[in-house]
C-alpha positions as CSV (number, residue, x, y, z in Angstrom):
1,M,-42.1,28.2,-233.6
2,K,-42.3,24.7,-234.5
3,I,-39.4,23.0,-236.2
4,L,-38.5,20.0,-237.6
5,V,-34.7,18.9,-238.8
6,C,-34.4,16.1,-241.0
7,I,-31.4,14.2,-240.5
8,S,-29.1,11.6,-242.8
9,H,-27.4,8.9,-241.2
10,V,-23.8,8.9,-243.6
11,P,-20.3,7.6,-243.2
12,D,-17.8,9.2,-242.0
13,T,-15.6,10.9,-244.8
14,T,-12.4,9.0,-243.0
15,S,-13.7,6.0,-243.7
16,K,-12.3,2.9,-245.9
17,I,-15.7,2.2,-248.7
18,N,-15.5,-1.2,-249.6
19,F,-19.3,-2.9,-250.8
20,I,-20.7,-6.5,-250.8
21,E,-22.4,-9.2,-252.2
22,G,-21.0,-8.4,-255.9
23,D,-20.7,-5.0,-255.2
24,T,-24.4,-4.3,-254.6
25,K,-24.6,-4.2,-251.6
26,F,-22.1,-0.8,-249.3
27,D,-20.1,-2.9,-246.3
28,T,-20.6,-1.1,-243.4
29,N,-18.3,-3.0,-240.6
30,G,-15.8,-1.4,-239.2
31,V,-17.0,2.3,-240.6
32,Q,-18.0,4.5,-238.1
33,F,-20.8,7.2,-239.0
34,V,-21.9,10.2,-238.6
35,I,-24.8,13.1,-238.6
36,N,-24.8,14.2,-242.9
37,P,-23.0,17.4,-242.4
38,N,-25.1,19.9,-243.5
39,D,-27.8,18.3,-241.4
40,E,-25.4,19.5,-238.6
41,F,-25.5,22.5,-239.8
42,G,-29.3,23.3,-239.8
43,L,-29.7,21.7,-236.4
44,T,-27.4,24.1,-234.9
45,R,-29.4,26.8,-236.2
46,A,-32.6,25.8,-235.3
47,M,-30.7,25.0,-231.4
48,W,-30.3,28.6,-232.0
49,F,-34.3,29.3,-232.9
50,K,-35.6,27.6,-229.5
51,E,-32.3,29.8,-227.1
52,K,-32.8,32.9,-228.7
53,Q,-37.0,32.5,-229.6
54,G,-38.0,29.8,-227.6
55,A,-38.9,27.1,-230.4
56,S,-39.5,23.4,-230.0
57,V,-37.1,21.3,-232.2
58,E,-37.6,17.6,-233.0
59,V,-35.1,15.9,-235.3
60,I,-36.0,12.6,-237.7
61,S,-34.2,10.0,-239.9
62,V,-35.5,7.1,-241.8
63,G,-33.4,4.2,-241.6
64,G,-33.3,1.6,-239.4
65,A,-32.1,0.5,-235.3
66,E,-28.7,1.6,-236.4
67,T,-29.2,5.1,-237.1
68,E,-30.3,5.9,-233.5
69,P,-27.4,6.9,-232.0
70,T,-26.7,9.6,-234.9
71,L,-30.4,10.8,-233.2
72,R,-29.3,10.6,-229.5
73,K,-26.7,12.5,-230.6
74,A,-28.8,15.7,-232.3
75,L,-30.5,14.9,-229.1
76,A,-27.2,15.5,-227.4
77,I,-27.0,18.8,-228.5
78,G,-30.3,20.2,-227.8
79,A,-33.1,18.8,-229.8
80,D,-36.2,18.6,-228.1
81,S,-37.3,14.3,-229.3
82,A,-37.0,12.7,-231.8
83,I,-38.6,10.3,-234.7
84,R,-37.3,7.3,-236.5
85,V,-39.4,6.2,-239.5
86,D,-38.1,2.2,-239.4
87,T,-37.0,1.5,-243.1
88,D,-34.3,2.0,-245.7
89,P,-33.7,5.0,-247.6
90,I,-33.6,3.7,-250.6
91,D,-34.1,6.8,-252.2
92,G,-34.7,10.5,-252.3
93,L,-37.9,9.8,-253.7
94,F,-39.1,7.5,-250.6
95,V,-37.6,8.8,-248.3
96,A,-39.5,12.3,-249.1
97,K,-42.4,10.4,-248.7
98,Q,-41.5,9.2,-245.6
99,L,-40.8,12.6,-244.2
100,A,-43.7,14.2,-245.8
101,K,-46.0,12.4,-243.5
102,V,-44.6,13.1,-240.8
103,A,-44.2,16.6,-241.0
104,K,-48.1,16.2,-242.6
105,E,-49.7,15.2,-239.2
106,G,-46.8,17.5,-236.8
107,N,-47.7,20.5,-238.9
108,Y,-44.2,22.3,-238.9
109,D,-42.8,26.2,-239.6
110,L,-40.6,25.0,-240.2
111,I,-38.5,22.3,-242.1
112,I,-34.6,22.2,-242.1
113,A,-32.6,19.4,-244.6
114,G,-29.6,19.3,-245.7
115,R,-28.7,20.5,-249.0
116,E,-27.7,17.1,-249.8
117,S,-26.7,13.8,-247.7
118,I,-22.5,13.4,-248.4
119,D,-23.2,9.4,-249.4
120,Y,-25.3,9.8,-252.3
121,N,-25.1,13.4,-252.6
122,G,-28.8,13.6,-254.4
123,G,-29.6,16.5,-253.1
124,M,-33.5,15.4,-254.2
125,V,-35.2,15.1,-250.6
126,P,-35.4,18.6,-249.7
127,G,-36.5,19.9,-252.8
128,M,-39.3,17.4,-253.0
129,L,-40.4,17.3,-249.5
130,A,-40.9,21.0,-250.4
131,S,-43.4,20.0,-252.5
132,L,-45.2,17.2,-251.9
133,L,-46.3,19.4,-248.4
134,D,-46.8,22.5,-250.6
135,A,-44.5,24.6,-248.9
136,N,-42.1,27.1,-250.1
137,F,-38.4,25.8,-250.5
138,V,-34.9,28.3,-250.2
139,N,-31.9,25.5,-251.5
140,T,-28.5,26.3,-250.7
141,C,-29.6,28.2,-248.2
142,I,-26.3,30.2,-245.9
143,G,-28.6,31.9,-243.9
144,L,-32.0,32.3,-242.4
145,E,-34.0,34.6,-239.9
146,I,-37.6,34.3,-238.8
147,E,-40.4,36.6,-237.1
148,G,-43.7,36.0,-236.6
149,N,-44.5,33.4,-240.0
150,T,-41.8,36.2,-242.0
151,A,-38.5,33.7,-243.1
152,T,-35.5,36.1,-244.5
153,A,-33.4,33.7,-246.3
154,I,-29.7,33.9,-247.9
155,R,-28.8,31.5,-250.1
156,E,-25.9,30.6,-252.4
157,I,-26.8,31.2,-256.6
158,D,-23.1,30.7,-259.4
159,G,-20.6,34.0,-259.1
160,G,-22.9,35.5,-255.3
161,K,-25.7,35.3,-252.8
162,E,-29.9,35.6,-252.5
163,T,-31.9,37.4,-250.4
164,L,-35.3,36.0,-250.1
165,T,-38.6,36.9,-248.4
166,T,-40.8,34.4,-247.8
167,T,-43.7,32.7,-245.6
168,T,-43.7,29.9,-243.3
169,P,-44.5,26.7,-244.1
170,L,-40.7,27.1,-245.2
171,V,-38.2,24.2,-246.1
172,I,-34.5,24.8,-246.3
173,G,-32.1,23.1,-247.9
174,G,-28.9,24.0,-245.9
175,Q,-25.1,23.6,-245.9
176,K,-22.1,24.8,-244.3
177,G,-22.6,28.9,-243.9
178,L,-25.8,28.8,-242.1
179,V,-24.0,28.8,-239.2
180,A,-20.5,29.5,-238.3
181,E,-17.9,26.0,-238.4
182,S,-16.5,27.5,-235.2
183,D,-20.5,27.3,-233.3
184,L,-20.6,23.4,-233.8
185,R,-21.8,22.3,-231.7
186,I,-20.5,18.7,-229.3
187,P,-22.8,17.2,-226.9
188,N,-21.2,17.8,-223.1
189,M,-21.9,15.4,-220.3
190,R,-24.8,16.4,-219.5
191,G,-26.4,16.8,-222.6
192,I,-25.4,13.0,-223.2
193,M,-27.1,11.8,-220.3
194,M,-30.5,14.3,-220.7
195,A,-30.8,12.7,-223.6
196,R,-31.1,8.9,-222.9
197,K,-34.5,10.7,-221.0
198,K,-35.6,11.9,-224.3
199,A,-38.5,10.7,-226.0
200,L,-37.3,8.8,-229.8
201,T,-40.6,7.4,-231.6
202,V,-40.1,5.0,-233.9
203,L,-43.0,5.0,-236.5
204,T,-44.2,2.4,-239.0
205,P,-42.4,4.2,-242.9
206,E,-45.7,4.3,-245.6
207,A,-46.4,1.9,-248.0
208,V,-44.5,3.4,-250.9
209,E,-43.8,2.8,-254.2
210,V,-40.0,1.8,-255.1
211,Q,-39.1,3.6,-258.4
212,T,-35.1,3.0,-258.1
213,K,-33.4,-0.2,-257.6
214,S,-29.6,0.1,-257.4
215,I,-27.9,-2.7,-259.7
216,A,-24.5,-2.2,-258.4
217,F,-21.8,-0.1,-257.3
218,Q,-18.5,1.1,-258.4
219,K,-14.9,2.8,-256.9
220,P,-13.2,5.1,-259.4
221,E,-10.8,3.2,-261.0
222,P,-7.3,4.5,-258.8
223,K,-5.1,7.0,-260.4
224,G,-2.0,6.5,-262.9
225,A,2.0,6.5,-261.7
226,V,3.1,9.2,-261.6
227,T,5.8,10.8,-264.7
228,L,7.8,13.4,-263.3
229,A,9.8,15.7,-266.0
230,T,13.2,16.8,-265.1
231,S,13.7,19.6,-268.3
232,V,10.8,21.6,-269.5
233,D,11.0,20.1,-272.9
234,E,10.9,16.8,-271.1
235,L,7.9,18.4,-270.0
236,I,6.4,19.7,-273.3
237,S,7.2,16.6,-274.9
238,L,5.1,14.1,-272.4
239,L,2.0,17.1,-272.5
240,H,2.6,17.2,-276.9
241,N,2.8,13.2,-277.3
242,E,1.6,11.2,-274.3
243,A,-1.2,13.8,-273.1
244,K,-2.2,15.5,-275.9
245,V,-2.9,18.9,-274.2
246,I,-0.7,20.6,-276.3
């Protein structure tokens, strides 16, 4: 089985976010970047298929040279090789088309992407990618088993879970639950040393018409001051006269 894992290079959630150039550009100074958490669950599941079923695992990211440490971390975790499409990930469709070109040429059985990235939270790429490849698609995937070309997937739905049976080629949008958090892997020294010798291929991007443009970014408004009520009567008065919820 041949697996492609899509990796997003995202800011750590503890990073302080700022914008520059008139709030039109994200300021990366002092920001630590990590593998997108949803992608990390997918990568760990791919490693399980590699170890249990002898699958080959390749990782891919769309981005500049600054994303290579994130790809090297994926290689240190155990991926066999990596691909970087050398262009800025402008929007969901643009990224999906870049990934689709590589996926078509690679003839993968399984493509694992995160349900969404934690920077823009668009949640568009996995579904678009499946459509461009004319492949089966399971989103919000929290369980996956594959035997031959038959896949059994569990996905999260409102109020419960749904079990589906489908065939490869398959694209999934994975998330927390695809593997246990305790199974997520931290690169060890041997893995880090081996990652230096693994292939990281840089590809020229596909010519794609960009259909969106970011005009400006805006932070959420700061929270207002807290008013402490010293009695039930005062609380009721505040809720009625100021909050106007009763």
